[in-house]
N, CA, C and O atoms as a DFTB+ gen file, in Angstrom:
820 C
 N C O
     1  1      92.771     172.654      90.842
     2  2      91.472     173.329      90.782
     3  2      90.416     172.477      91.494
     4  3      90.325     171.271      91.263
     5  1      89.624     173.111      92.360
     6  2      88.556     172.417      93.065
     7  2      87.494     171.946      92.080
     8  3      87.082     172.695      91.194
     9  1      87.057     170.704      92.240
    10  2      86.044     170.172      91.329
    11  2      84.678     170.746      91.644
    12  3      84.240     170.737      92.794
    13  1      84.009     171.246      90.617
    14  2      82.645     171.750      90.766
    15  2      81.681     170.574      90.657
    16  3      81.541     169.973      89.592
    17  1      81.018     170.252      91.765
    18  2      80.112     169.112      91.777
    19  2      78.644     169.507      91.688
    20  3      77.808     168.721      91.242
    21  1      78.332     170.738      92.117
    22  2      76.919     171.135      92.120
    23  2      76.791     172.650      91.997
    24  3      77.665     173.404      92.424
    25  1      75.693     173.067      91.410
    26  2      75.333     174.484      91.363
    27  2      73.924     174.608      91.924
    28  3      73.015     173.881      91.522
    29  1      73.757     175.532      92.851
    30  2      72.483     175.737      93.520
    31  2      71.908     177.077      93.072
    32  3      72.544     178.120      93.229
    33  1      70.712     177.040      92.521
    34  2      70.099     178.238      91.954
    35  2      68.932     178.728      92.810
    36  3      68.114     177.943      93.289
    37  1      68.879     180.037      92.986
    38  2      67.661     180.681      93.452
    39  2      66.659     180.669      92.297
    40  3      67.032     180.531      91.132
    41  1      65.389     180.817      92.645
    42  2      64.335     180.805      91.620
    43  2      63.959     182.215      91.162
    44  3      64.231     182.605      90.027
    45  1      63.333     182.965      92.056
    46  2      62.728     184.245      91.689
    47  2      63.769     185.321      91.407
    48  3      64.561     185.686      92.275
    49  1      63.750     185.815      90.185
    50  2      64.677     186.864      89.795
    51  2      65.985     186.334      89.241
    52  3      66.649     187.007      88.453
    53  1      66.360     185.125      89.652
    54  2      67.619     184.523      89.202
    55  2      67.387     183.674      87.954
    56  3      67.883     183.997      86.874
    57  1      66.634     182.595      88.107
    58  2      66.315     181.747      86.953
    59  2      65.089     182.242      86.203
    60  3      65.013     182.133      84.979
    61  1      64.136     182.785      86.942
    62  2      62.886     183.229      86.337
    63  2      62.650     184.715      86.606
    64  3      63.027     185.248      87.649
    65  1      62.026     185.349      85.649
    66  2      61.699     186.773      85.782
    67  2      60.422     186.914      86.614
    68  3      59.384     187.354      86.120
    69  1      60.525     186.528      87.885
    70  2      59.337     186.525      88.743
    71  2      59.414     187.512      89.899
    72  3      58.424     187.688      90.609
    73  1      60.557     188.163      90.112
    74  2      60.607     189.173      91.168
    75  2      59.596     190.286      90.890
    76  3      58.972     190.820      91.806
    77  1      59.448     190.626      89.603
    78  2      58.474     191.675      89.264
    79  2      57.050     191.195      89.549
    80  3      56.185     191.986      89.924
    81  1      56.813     189.891      89.368
    82  2      55.495     189.326      89.653
    83  2      55.226     189.331      91.158
    84  3      54.111     189.594      91.606
    85  1      56.274     189.034      91.923
    86  2      56.154     189.087      93.380
    87  2      55.866     190.520      93.831
    88  3      55.017     190.747      94.694
    89  1      56.575     191.478      93.246
    90  2      56.335     192.883      93.597
    91  2      54.894     193.278      93.267
    92  3      54.236     193.969      94.044
    93  1      54.420     192.833      92.119
    94  2      53.028     193.125      91.740
    95  2      52.054     192.517      92.743
    96  3      51.062     193.146      93.113
    97  1      52.340     191.290      93.183
    98  2      51.465     190.613      94.133
    99  2      51.431     191.356      95.469
   100  3      50.365     191.549      96.053
   101  1      52.607     191.770      95.947
   102  2      52.668     192.498      97.225
   103  2      51.924     193.810      97.119
   104  3      51.132     194.152      97.998
   105  1      52.171     194.550      96.049
   106  2      51.539     195.860      95.894
   107  2      50.038     195.747      95.659
   108  3      49.301     196.708      95.877
   109  1      49.582     194.574      95.216
   110  2      48.148     194.408      95.013
   111  2      47.389     194.296      96.331
   112  3      46.176     194.500      96.381
   113  1      48.121     193.968      97.403
   114  2      47.457     193.843      98.707
   115  2      47.909     194.903      99.706
   116  3      47.270     195.081     100.743
   117  1      49.016     195.618      99.407
   118  2      49.515     196.626     100.345
   119  2      50.304     197.690      99.592
   120  3      51.243     197.351      98.872
   121  1      49.951     198.964      99.735
   122  2      50.663     200.053      99.036
   123  2      51.965     200.418      99.748
   124  3      52.008     201.370     100.528
   125  1      53.022     199.657      99.475
   126  2      54.293     199.863     100.153
   127  2      55.204     200.803      99.374
   128  3      55.043     200.992      98.168
   129  1      56.154     201.383     100.079
   130  2      57.126     202.267      99.455
   131  2      58.213     201.452      98.768
   132  3      58.318     200.245      98.987
   133  1      59.020     202.104      97.940
   134  2      60.122     201.417      97.254
   135  2      61.139     200.894      98.258
   136  3      61.734     199.837      98.046
   137  1      61.345     201.633      99.361
   138  2      62.269     201.179     100.401
   139  2      61.764     199.898     101.050
   140  3      62.544     198.978     101.298
   141  1      60.480     199.832     101.324
   142  2      59.895     198.628     101.914
   143  2      59.958     197.461     100.940
   144  3      60.236     196.333     101.346
   145  1      59.705     197.714      99.674
   146  2      59.779     196.654      98.678
   147  2      61.194     196.125      98.537
   148  3      61.395     194.926      98.347
   149  1      62.166     197.005      98.630
   150  2      63.568     196.593      98.574
   151  2      63.888     195.677      99.750
   152  3      64.576     194.669      99.585
   153  1      63.400     196.019     100.920
   154  2      63.629     195.211     102.118
   155  2      63.018     193.821     101.969
   156  3      63.592     192.842     102.446
   157  1      61.867     193.722     101.316
   158  2      61.156     192.453     101.197
   159  2      61.648     191.578     100.048
   160  3      61.266     190.411      99.961
   161  1      62.482     192.116      99.172
   162  2      62.973     191.347      98.019
   163  2      63.707     190.093      98.482
   164  3      64.636     190.170      99.286
   165  1      63.292     188.955      97.978
   166  2      63.936     187.692      98.305
   167  2      63.375     187.004      99.530
   168  3      63.774     185.882      99.840
   169  1      62.457     187.649     100.234
   170  2      61.896     187.054     101.449
   171  2      60.680     186.192     101.115
   172  3      60.073     186.318     100.051
   173  1      60.352     185.327     102.046
   174  2      59.267     184.378     101.821
   175  2      57.904     185.049     101.932
   176  3      57.782     186.168     102.431
   177  1      56.885     184.341     101.457
   178  2      55.510     184.824     101.597
   179  2      55.176     185.005     103.070
   180  3      54.574     186.007     103.455
   181  1      55.569     184.026     103.902
   182  2      55.262     184.094     105.335
   183  2      55.950     185.277     106.000
   184  3      55.335     185.985     106.798
   185  1      57.231     185.498     105.673
   186  2      57.956     186.633     106.257
   187  2      57.336     187.956     105.821
   188  3      57.222     188.889     106.616
   189  1      56.940     188.029     104.565
   190  2      56.319     189.256     104.054
   191  2      54.969     189.487     104.738
   192  3      54.635     190.616     105.099
   193  1      54.204     188.421     104.911
   194  2      52.908     188.540     105.581
   195  2      53.087     189.009     107.022
   196  3      52.308     189.825     107.513
   197  1      54.116     188.491     107.699
   198  2      54.377     188.940     109.070
   199  2      54.757     190.412     109.105
   200  3      54.342     191.151     109.998
   201  1      55.551     190.830     108.122
   202  2      55.936     192.245     108.042
   203  2      54.699     193.122     107.848
   204  3      54.551     194.152     108.506
   205  1      53.825     192.710     106.951
   206  2      52.605     193.484     106.700
   207  2      51.695     193.487     107.925
   208  3      51.033     194.483     108.218
   209  1      51.670     192.358     108.637
   210  2      50.881     192.303     109.861
   211  2      51.393     193.282     110.901
   212  3      50.616     193.875     111.650
   213  1      52.721     193.447     110.939
   214  2      53.319     194.401     111.864
   215  2      52.972     195.837     111.530
   216  3      53.078     196.721     112.380
   217  1      52.557     196.076     110.289
   218  2      52.117     197.409     109.872
   219  2      50.634     197.618     110.160
   220  3      50.064     198.661     109.838
   221  1      50.013     196.597     110.779
   222  2      48.594     196.700     111.094
   223  2      47.680     196.298     109.956
   224  3      46.492     196.619     109.972
   225  1      48.228     195.586     108.949
   226  2      47.433     195.212     107.783
   227  2      46.818     193.824     107.906
   228  3      46.146     193.357     106.986
   229  1      47.046     193.162     109.038
   230  2      46.430     191.853     109.245
   231  2      47.206     190.737     108.566
   232  3      48.256     190.970     107.967
   233  1      46.678     189.515     108.666
   234  2      47.312     188.342     108.075
   235  2      46.921     188.232     106.604
   236  3      45.789     187.880     106.271
   237  1      47.875     188.539     105.737
   238  2      47.603     188.551     104.300
   239  2      48.277     187.384     103.578
   240  3      48.469     187.433     102.363
   241  1      48.641     186.327     104.328
   242  2      49.373     185.208     103.737
   243  2      48.635     184.609     102.546
   244  3      49.211     184.457     101.469
   245  1      47.385     184.276     102.733
   246  2      46.624     183.632     101.652
   247  2      46.439     184.566     100.460
   248  3      46.500     184.131      99.310
   249  1      46.213     185.847     100.737
   250  2      46.037     186.807      99.646
   251  2      47.323     186.965      98.854
   252  3      47.296     187.025      97.625
   253  1      48.465     187.032      99.562
   254  2      49.761     187.148      98.884
   255  2      50.045     185.920      98.033
   256  3      50.435     186.033      96.871
   257  1      49.844     184.741      98.625
   258  2      50.133     183.500      97.906
   259  2      49.256     183.367      96.671
   260  3      49.737     182.990      95.603
   261  1      47.983     183.674      96.812
   262  2      47.060     183.578      95.684
   263  2      47.435     184.551      94.576
   264  3      47.437     184.193      93.399
   265  1      47.756     185.794      94.961
   266  2      48.105     186.812      93.967
   267  2      49.400     186.449      93.242
   268  3      49.523     186.669      92.037
   269  1      50.362     185.895      93.973
   270  2      51.645     185.534      93.372
   271  2      51.498     184.326      92.464
   272  3      51.988     184.330      91.335
   273  1      50.823     183.287      92.955
   274  2      50.678     182.063      92.162
   275  2      49.914     182.338      90.866
   276  3      50.248     181.787      89.817
   277  1      48.907     183.174      90.940
   278  2      48.149     183.531      89.739
   279  2      49.058     184.163      88.686
   280  3      48.945     183.859      87.499
   281  1      49.944     185.028      89.120
   282  2      50.846     185.707      88.187
   283  2      51.927     184.769      87.652
   284  3      52.291     184.847      86.478
   285  1      52.435     183.892      88.500
   286  2      53.457     182.937      88.056
   287  2      52.884     181.995      87.009
   288  3      53.528     181.732      85.993
   289  1      51.695     181.490      87.242
   290  2      51.072     180.579      86.279
   291  2      50.828     181.258      84.937
   292  3      50.875     180.611      83.891
   293  1      50.567     182.559      84.967
   294  2      50.234     183.273      83.735
   295  2      51.454     183.823      83.015
   296  3      51.433     183.983      81.795
   297  1      52.543     184.121      83.774
   298  2      53.570     184.950      83.152
   299  2      54.990     184.668      83.624
   300  3      55.845     185.548      83.522
   301  1      55.273     183.476      84.138
   302  2      56.641     183.162      84.560
   303  2      57.496     182.805      83.348
   304  3      57.171     181.874      82.612
   305  1      58.575     183.531      83.142
   306  2      59.467     183.265      82.006
   307  2      60.901     183.119      82.497
   308  3      61.318     183.788      83.442
   309  1      61.645     182.237      81.845
   310  2      63.060     182.057      82.184
   311  2      63.847     183.313      81.846
   312  3      63.568     183.992      80.859
   313  1      64.826     183.609      82.673
   314  2      65.716     184.720      82.391
   315  2      66.594     184.385      81.181
   316  3      66.891     183.216      80.938
   317  1      67.010     185.407      80.420
   318  2      67.922     185.160      79.294
   319  2      69.173     184.413      79.759
   320  3      69.802     184.785      80.750
   321  1      69.515     183.375      79.038
   322  2      70.711     182.596      79.359
   323  2      70.469     181.447      80.309
   324  3      71.340     180.592      80.471
   325  1      69.295     181.402      80.950
   326  2      69.040     180.383      81.973
   327  2      69.022     178.971      81.394
   328  3      69.696     178.080      81.913
   329  1      68.269     178.763      80.340
   330  2      68.116     177.419      79.788
   331  2      69.447     176.880      79.266
   332  3      69.784     175.722      79.510
   333  1      70.197     177.708      78.556
   334  2      71.491     177.269      78.023
   335  2      72.444     176.887      79.149
   336  3      73.173     175.901      79.038
   337  1      72.444     177.663      80.232
   338  2      73.328     177.363      81.364
   339  2      72.930     176.061      82.040
   340  3      73.790     175.236      82.351
   341  1      71.652     175.870      82.268
   342  2      71.189     174.633      82.896
   343  2      71.564     173.418      82.046
   344  3      72.039     172.410      82.570
   345  1      71.349     173.517      80.748
   346  2      71.659     172.399      79.862
   347  2      73.158     172.108      79.830
   348  3      73.567     170.948      79.787
   349  1      73.967     173.151      79.852
   350  2      75.428     172.964      79.851
   351  2      75.897     172.284      81.120
   352  3      76.756     171.404      81.074
   353  1      75.345     172.680      82.245
   354  2      75.741     172.088      83.520
   355  2      75.352     170.615      83.584
   356  3      76.154     169.777      83.998
   357  1      74.139     170.300      83.181
   358  2      73.676     168.910      83.203
   359  2      74.509     168.061      82.244
   360  3      74.853     166.922      82.560
   361  1      74.832     168.612      81.076
   362  2      75.616     167.874      80.081
   363  2      77.007     167.520      80.603
   364  3      77.605     166.537      80.166
   365  1      77.516     168.316      81.531
   366  2      78.846     168.063      82.092
   367  2      78.782     167.310      83.424
   368  3      79.783     167.205      84.133
   369  1      77.610     166.792      83.754
   370  2      77.481     165.940      84.922
   371  2      77.475     166.668      86.246
   372  3      77.766     166.070      87.281
   373  1      77.149     167.947      86.233
   374  2      77.118     168.741      87.464
   375  2      75.696     168.740      88.017
   376  3      74.749     169.067      87.302
   377  1      75.547     168.378      89.272
   378  2      74.231     168.303      89.897
   379  2      73.657     169.696      90.117
   380  3      74.391     170.654      90.362
   381  1      72.331     169.794      90.027
   382  2      71.659     171.077      90.193
   383  2      70.625     170.994      91.299
   384  3      69.945     169.980      91.463
   385  1      70.519     172.077      92.053
   386  2      69.468     172.201      93.061
   387  2      68.793     173.544      92.896
   388  3      69.415     174.522      92.482
   389  1      67.521     173.581      93.222
   390  2      66.765     174.827      93.258
   391  2      66.484     175.123      94.728
   392  3      65.950     174.280      95.449
   393  1      66.849     176.331      95.164
   394  2      66.675     176.713      96.566
   395  2      65.946     178.049      96.598
   396  3      66.511     179.082      96.240
   397  1      64.691     178.023      97.029
   398  2      63.857     179.214      96.933
   399  2      63.144     179.519      98.241
   400  3      62.837     178.617      99.021
   401  1      62.887     180.795      98.470
   402  2      62.085     181.228      99.612
   403  2      60.601     181.205      99.276
   404  3      59.770     181.504     100.133
   405  1      60.263     180.858      98.058
   406  2      58.860     180.695      97.678
   407  2      58.356     179.333      98.145
   408  3      59.155     178.412      98.317
   409  1      57.050     179.188      98.353
   410  2      56.502     177.877      98.728
   411  2      56.578     176.902      97.559
   412  3      56.812     177.297      96.417
   413  1      56.379     175.628      97.861
   414  2      56.515     174.596      96.822
   415  2      55.510     174.772      95.697
   416  3      55.807     174.442      94.549
   417  1      54.330     175.285      96.004
   418  2      53.327     175.472      94.948
   419  2      53.827     176.443      93.887
   420  3      53.568     176.251      92.699
   421  1      54.540     177.482      94.305
   422  2      55.097     178.456      93.360
   423  2      56.237     177.835      92.573
   424  3      56.300     177.969      91.351
   425  1      57.144     177.153      93.275
   426  2      58.279     176.520      92.599
   427  2      57.810     175.506      91.570
   428  3      58.323     175.467      90.452
   429  1      56.839     174.688      91.942
   430  2      56.332     173.664      91.024
   431  2      55.700     174.291      89.790
   432  3      55.875     173.796      88.677
   433  1      54.966     175.381      89.990
   434  2      54.336     176.065      88.856
   435  2      55.382     176.641      87.912
   436  3      55.230     176.578      86.692
   437  1      56.447     177.202      88.483
   438  2      57.474     177.855      87.660
   439  2      58.296     176.854      86.857
   440  3      58.561     177.076      85.676
   441  1      58.701     175.753      87.488
   442  2      59.646     174.842      86.825
   443  2      58.955     173.652      86.160
   444  3      59.625     172.702      85.756
   445  1      57.647     173.688      86.042
   446  2      56.932     172.593      85.380
   447  2      57.538     172.330      83.999
   448  3      57.638     173.239      83.175
   449  1      57.937     171.092      83.759
   450  2      58.529     170.736      82.471
   451  2      60.034     170.863      82.417
   452  3      60.650     170.448      81.435
   453  1      60.650     171.434      83.459
   454  2      62.111     171.567      83.504
   455  2      62.674     170.479      84.409
   456  3      62.645     170.614      85.632
   457  1      63.176     169.425      83.829
   458  2      63.620     168.259      84.595
   459  2      65.140     168.300      84.788
   460  3      65.856     167.395      84.360
   461  1      65.614     169.358      85.435
   462  2      67.051     169.532      85.605
   463  2      67.512     169.382      87.051
   464  3      68.696     169.151      87.296
   465  1      66.609     169.507      88.000
   466  2      67.012     169.662      89.402
   467  2      66.901     168.348      90.172
   468  3      65.840     167.729      90.239
   469  1      68.034     167.943      90.750
   470  2      68.049     166.750      91.592
   471  2      67.364     167.013      92.926
   472  3      66.784     166.111      93.530
   473  1      67.438     168.258      93.374
   474  2      66.884     168.639      94.671
   475  2      66.152     169.964      94.518
   476  3      66.632     170.869      93.834
   477  1      64.998     170.078      95.151
   478  2      64.259     171.340      95.211
   479  2      63.935     171.623      96.674
   480  3      63.224     170.855      97.322
   481  1      64.459     172.725      97.182
   482  2      64.202     173.148      98.561
   483  2      63.386     174.429      98.520
   484  3      63.774     175.406      97.879
   485  1      62.250     174.414      99.211
   486  2      61.357     175.571      99.220
   487  2      61.156     176.069     100.647
   488  3      61.690     175.501     101.600
   489  1      60.383     177.130     100.774
   490  2      60.084     177.681     102.099
   491  2      59.320     176.687     102.965
   492  3      59.283     176.830     104.187
   493  1      58.711     175.681     102.343
   494  2      57.955     174.684     103.098
   495  2      58.845     173.644     103.769
   496  3      58.369     172.854     104.585
   497  1      60.142     173.638     103.431
   498  2      61.013     172.536     103.834
   499  2      61.899     172.813     105.038
   500  3      62.502     171.884     105.576
   501  1      61.996     174.053     105.473
   502  2      62.829     174.384     106.626
   503  2      62.057     175.313     107.560
   504  3      61.213     176.095     107.121
   505  1      62.360     175.214     108.851
   506  2      61.696     176.089     109.821
   507  2      62.062     177.548     109.579
   508  3      61.246     178.449     109.770
   509  1      63.305     177.763     109.154
   510  2      63.765     179.111     108.823
   511  2      64.202     179.125     107.367
   512  3      64.916     178.229     106.918
   513  1      63.776     180.132     106.640
   514  2      64.198     180.243     105.247
   515  2      65.184     181.401     105.105
   516  3      65.652     181.939     106.109
   517  1      65.497     181.782     103.893
   518  2      66.442     182.876     103.663
   519  2      65.979     184.120     104.428
   520  3      64.779     184.394     104.449
   521  1      66.880     184.882     105.057
   522  2      68.338     184.919     104.914
   523  2      69.120     183.939     105.794
   524  3      70.349     184.002     105.830
   525  1      68.441     183.045     106.495
   526  2      69.153     182.038     107.290
   527  2      69.792     181.004     106.364
   528  3      69.344     180.838     105.229
   529  1      70.820     180.314     106.824
   530  2      71.519     179.349     105.954
   531  2      70.778     178.035     105.755
   532  3      71.158     177.237     104.899
   533  1      69.727     177.799     106.533
   534  2      69.069     176.492     106.565
   535  2      68.699     175.918     105.194
   536  3      68.958     174.740     104.949
   537  1      68.100     176.712     104.285
   538  2      67.722     176.123     102.982
   539  2      68.922     175.603     102.193
   540  3      68.852     174.534     101.587
   541  1      70.012     176.351     102.201
   542  2      71.192     175.904     101.457
   543  2      71.882     174.728     102.147
   544  3      72.417     173.843     101.479
   545  1      71.870     174.716     103.464
   546  2      72.440     173.576     104.179
   547  2      71.646     172.303     103.885
   548  3      72.225     171.230     103.720
   549  1      70.320     172.427     103.821
   550  2      69.491     171.272     103.485
   551  2      69.758     170.806     102.061
   552  3      69.831     169.603     101.808
   553  1      69.905     171.741     101.129
   554  2      70.183     171.367      99.737
   555  2      71.521     170.651      99.614
   556  3      71.632     169.655      98.900
   557  1      72.529     171.155     100.303
   558  2      73.849     170.513     100.267
   559  2      73.782     169.101     100.825
   560  3      74.343     168.170     100.246
   561  1      73.092     168.942     101.956
   562  2      72.947     167.627     102.565
   563  2      72.203     166.676     101.642
   564  3      72.575     165.510     101.512
   565  1      71.151     167.176     101.002
   566  2      70.344     166.333     100.107
   567  2      71.125     165.914      98.870
   568  3      70.951     164.807      98.360
   569  1      71.988     166.805      98.392
   570  2      72.818     166.492      97.223
   571  2      74.008     165.604      97.596
   572  3      74.569     164.909      96.750
   573  1      74.382     165.641      98.882
   574  2      75.556     164.894      99.321
   575  2      76.855     165.543      98.911
   576  3      77.840     164.854      98.645
   577  1      76.870     166.884      98.855
   578  2      78.080     167.620      98.495
   579  2      78.403     168.627      99.596
   580  3      77.528     169.039     100.356
   581  1      79.660     169.011      99.665
   582  2      80.082     170.003     100.646
   583  2      80.026     171.393     100.027
   584  3      80.003     171.542      98.806
   585  1      80.005     172.407     100.886
   586  2      79.912     173.786     100.406
   587  2      81.090     174.166      99.527
   588  3      80.943     174.991      98.624
   589  1      82.249     173.586      99.771
   590  2      83.432     173.957      98.983
   591  2      83.487     173.273      97.623
   592  3      84.465     173.424      96.889
   593  1      82.434     172.516      97.280
   594  2      82.368     171.870      95.961
   595  2      81.188     172.388      95.144
   596  3      80.805     171.787      94.140
   597  1      80.615     173.508      95.582
   598  2      79.459     174.027      94.862
   599  2      79.526     175.547      94.744
   600  3      80.298     176.208      95.439
   601  1      78.701     176.081      93.851
   602  2      78.519     177.521      93.700
   603  2      77.029     177.804      93.763
   604  3      76.218     177.053      93.220
   605  1      76.677     178.889      94.428
   606  2      75.284     179.329      94.495
   607  2      75.100     180.517      93.563
   608  3      75.963     181.393      93.494
   609  1      73.990     180.553      92.851
   610  2      73.651     181.682      91.986
   611  2      72.406     182.347      92.567
   612  3      71.353     181.719      92.678
   613  1      72.534     183.622      92.938
   614  2      71.477     184.363      93.628
   615  2      71.306     185.744      93.011
   616  3      72.101     186.161      92.169
   617  1      70.243     186.460      93.444
   618  2      70.034     187.804      92.889
   619  2      69.602     188.834      93.931
   620  3      69.373     189.991      93.579
   621  1      69.484     188.447      95.212
   622  2      69.123     189.413      96.246
   623  2      70.096     189.309      97.409
   624  3      70.760     188.286      97.582
   625  1      70.180     190.367      98.203
   626  2      71.052     190.344      99.379
   627  2      70.557     189.315     100.390
   628  3      71.356     188.692     101.088
   629  1      69.243     189.138     100.468
   630  2      68.690     188.119     101.359
   631  2      69.203     186.734     100.962
   632  3      69.623     185.955     101.818
   633  1      69.168     186.433      99.674
   634  2      69.646     185.143      99.191
   635  2      71.143     184.985      99.313
   636  3      71.628     183.921      99.698
   637  1      71.880     186.033      98.988
   638  2      73.337     186.007      99.107
   639  2      73.744     185.767     100.555
   640  3      74.665     184.996     100.825
   641  1      73.061     186.423     101.482
   642  2      73.344     186.241     102.904
   643  2      73.124     184.795     103.329
   644  3      73.928     184.232     104.073
   645  1      72.046     184.201     102.860
   646  2      71.738     182.808     103.167
   647  2      72.826     181.867     102.654
   648  3      73.314     181.006     103.387
   649  1      73.195     182.042     101.392
   650  2      74.198     181.168     100.778
   651  2      75.568     181.335     101.426
   652  3      76.263     180.352     101.682
   653  1      75.949     182.564     101.684
   654  2      77.247     182.825     102.314
   655  2      77.312     182.239     103.721
   656  3      78.340     181.703     104.134
   657  1      76.201     182.348     104.453
   658  2      76.159     181.796     105.803
   659  2      76.275     180.275     105.799
   660  3      76.707     179.677     106.785
   661  1      75.888     179.654     104.685
   662  2      76.028     178.201     104.548
   663  2      77.427     177.807     104.093
   664  3      77.719     176.621     103.936
   665  1      78.290     178.794     103.883
   666  2      79.669     178.530     103.511
   667  2      79.919     178.422     102.028
   668  3      80.965     177.924     101.611
   669  1      78.969     178.884     101.212
   670  2      79.075     178.727      99.763
   671  2      79.659     179.959      99.084
   672  3      79.451     181.087      99.531
   673  1      80.386     179.729      98.007
   674  2      80.786     180.796      97.091
   675  2      79.548     181.199      96.293
   676  3      78.738     180.350      95.919
   677  1      79.409     182.493      96.036
   678  2      78.183     182.993      95.405
   679  2      78.490     183.786      94.140
   680  3      79.413     184.599      94.116
   681  1      77.715     183.545      93.101
   682  2      77.664     184.432      91.947
   683  2      76.353     185.196      92.054
   684  3      75.273     184.605      92.016
   685  1      76.456     186.516      92.187
   686  2      75.268     187.365      92.346
   687  2      74.929     188.012      91.017
   688  3      75.740     188.727      90.429
   689  1      73.722     187.750      90.558
   690  2      73.235     188.300      89.294
   691  2      72.398     189.535      89.597
   692  3      71.500     189.491      90.437
   693  1      72.688     190.620      88.922
   694  2      71.950     191.852      89.161
   695  2      70.624     191.816      88.411
   696  3      70.593     191.896      87.183
   697  1      69.530     191.694      89.161
   698  2      68.221     191.667      88.522
   699  2      67.367     192.836      88.984
   700  3      66.925     193.639      88.161
   701  1      67.124     192.947      90.293
   702  2      66.257     194.020      90.789
   703  2      66.949     194.952      91.762
   704  3      66.376     195.971      92.147
   705  1      68.180     194.626      92.173
   706  2      68.872     195.479      93.143
   707  2      70.377     195.407      92.941
   708  3      70.900     194.456      92.361
   709  1      71.061     196.435      93.435
   710  2      72.517     196.429      93.412
   711  2      73.040     195.523      94.527
   712  3      72.522     195.533      95.644
   713  1      74.062     194.749      94.211
   714  2      74.714     193.891      95.195
   715  2      76.211     194.168      95.111
   716  3      76.810     193.940      94.060
   717  1      76.828     194.649      96.177
   718  2      78.250     194.993      96.116
   719  2      79.133     193.747      96.075
   720  3      78.787     192.729      96.673
   721  1      80.253     193.813      95.388
   722  2      81.210     192.703      95.423
   723  2      81.730     192.515      96.853
   724  3      81.747     193.451      97.652
   725  1      82.148     191.295      97.150
   726  2      82.677     190.982      98.469
   727  2      83.491     189.702      98.363
   728  3      83.348     188.969      97.384
   729  1      84.340     189.414      99.340
   730  2      85.068     188.137      99.318
   731  2      84.093     186.969      99.235
   732  3      83.088     186.925      99.945
   733  1      84.409     186.026      98.355
   734  2      83.533     184.878      98.180
   735  2      82.299     185.161      97.359
   736  3      81.359     184.366      97.348
   737  1      82.292     186.302      96.661
   738  2      81.118     186.698      95.877
   739  2      81.550     187.400      94.593
   740  3      82.288     188.384      94.635
   741  1      81.089     186.893      93.461
   742  2      81.296     187.546      92.175
   743  2      79.972     188.139      91.732
   744  3      78.947     187.458      91.771
   745  1      79.975     189.394      91.313
   746  2      78.765     190.061      90.845
   747  2      78.827     190.199      89.330
   748  3      79.813     190.691      88.782
   749  1      77.756     189.758      88.654
   750  2      77.710     189.822      87.194
   751  2      76.428     190.527      86.757
   752  3      75.442     190.523      87.494
   753  1      76.430     191.133      85.568
   754  2      75.254     191.891      85.117
   755  2      74.011     191.044      84.887
   756  3      72.901     191.481      85.188
   757  1      74.185     189.834      84.355
   758  2      73.015     189.008      84.043
   759  2      73.412     187.543      83.992
   760  3      74.598     187.212      83.983
   761  1      72.414     186.669      83.957
   762  2      72.677     185.236      83.889
   763  2      73.338     184.859      82.567
   764  3      74.023     183.840      82.483
   765  1      73.137     185.668      81.547
   766  2      73.776     185.412      80.255
   767  2      75.298     185.505      80.338
   768  3      76.005     184.986      79.475
   769  1      75.798     186.170      81.384
   770  2      77.239     186.315      81.570
   771  2      77.857     185.155      82.340
   772  3      79.068     185.127      82.556
   773  1      77.030     184.200      82.753
   774  2      77.510     183.075      83.556
   775  2      77.712     181.849      82.672
   776  3      76.840     181.492      81.880
   777  1      78.861     181.213      82.815
   778  2      79.166     179.993      82.071
   779  2      79.686     178.936      83.033
   780  3      80.002     179.237      84.184
   781  1      79.774     177.708      82.563
   782  2      80.313     176.633      83.390
   783  2      81.764     176.931      83.753
   784  3      82.168     176.728      84.898
   785  1      82.541     177.404      82.804
   786  2      83.942     177.725      83.075
   787  2      84.059     178.830      84.119
   788  3      84.936     178.781      84.981
   789  1      83.179     179.826      84.045
   790  2      83.205     180.893      85.044
   791  2      82.914     180.344      86.435
   792  3      83.577     180.716      87.403
   793  1      81.925     179.461      86.535
   794  2      81.570     178.880      87.834
   795  2      82.726     178.078      88.395
   796  3      82.999     178.132      89.594
   797  1      83.400     177.341      87.545
   798  2      84.576     176.575      87.997
   799  2      85.682     177.530      88.485
   800  3      86.332     177.275      89.499
   801  1      85.877     178.603      87.764
   802  2      86.919     179.562      88.135
   803  2      86.590     180.256      89.451
   804  3      87.469     180.445      90.292
   805  1      85.328     180.634      89.631
   806  2      84.907     181.276      90.881
   807  2      85.118     180.349      92.066
   808  3      85.568     180.779      93.127
   809  1      84.795     179.086      91.884
   810  2      84.948     178.121      92.974
   811  2      86.409     177.963      93.374
   812  3      86.720     177.808      94.555
   813  1      87.294     178.002      92.400
   814  2      88.720     177.815      92.672
   815  2      89.374     179.073      93.227
   816  3      90.503     179.039      93.716
   817  1      88.645     180.184      93.143
   818  2      89.175     181.430      93.705
   819  2      90.194     182.085      92.822
   820  3      90.724     183.141      93.169
């Protein structure tokens, strides 16, 4: 059995119930359709601002960031099962990384007081963020582990695409969208269904 050395977590929607806060922030500055919101799920503030600019709505980066950060500070909550899973992984000596398309200000606000992550990679740390592999490749390099010794936990197709492109096995948690099963990807209903033993089994195939 392949040794599980690290687990890399997405932030929004995966560990924290913040995808709804992001949706609220986007809709507060632009009346988008459900199809457009689905497309933007998991994307960075900068990518979303560029998309809105392409619709003729101008540069809304600062407005989006302000609206999102305000909501995260007021109402960011861990997903059911998140804390128990993090504690179990740390107790067994497995390294943890947080890899998010949100800027560092959002990540810092969300995980304040949670001292579990050896590495935190945000949208501020790579020239290209999700769905490109760069954030996960940087996290792997920073942890000093190879892709075949880790599992990524994600909740959007944008994030899954990023992790898969970096060569990682993925556990996809259904939070705001359907994600079809695929080779190298296990789909589960919620984070409460994820255990250390499951992650080890997924890694070993």
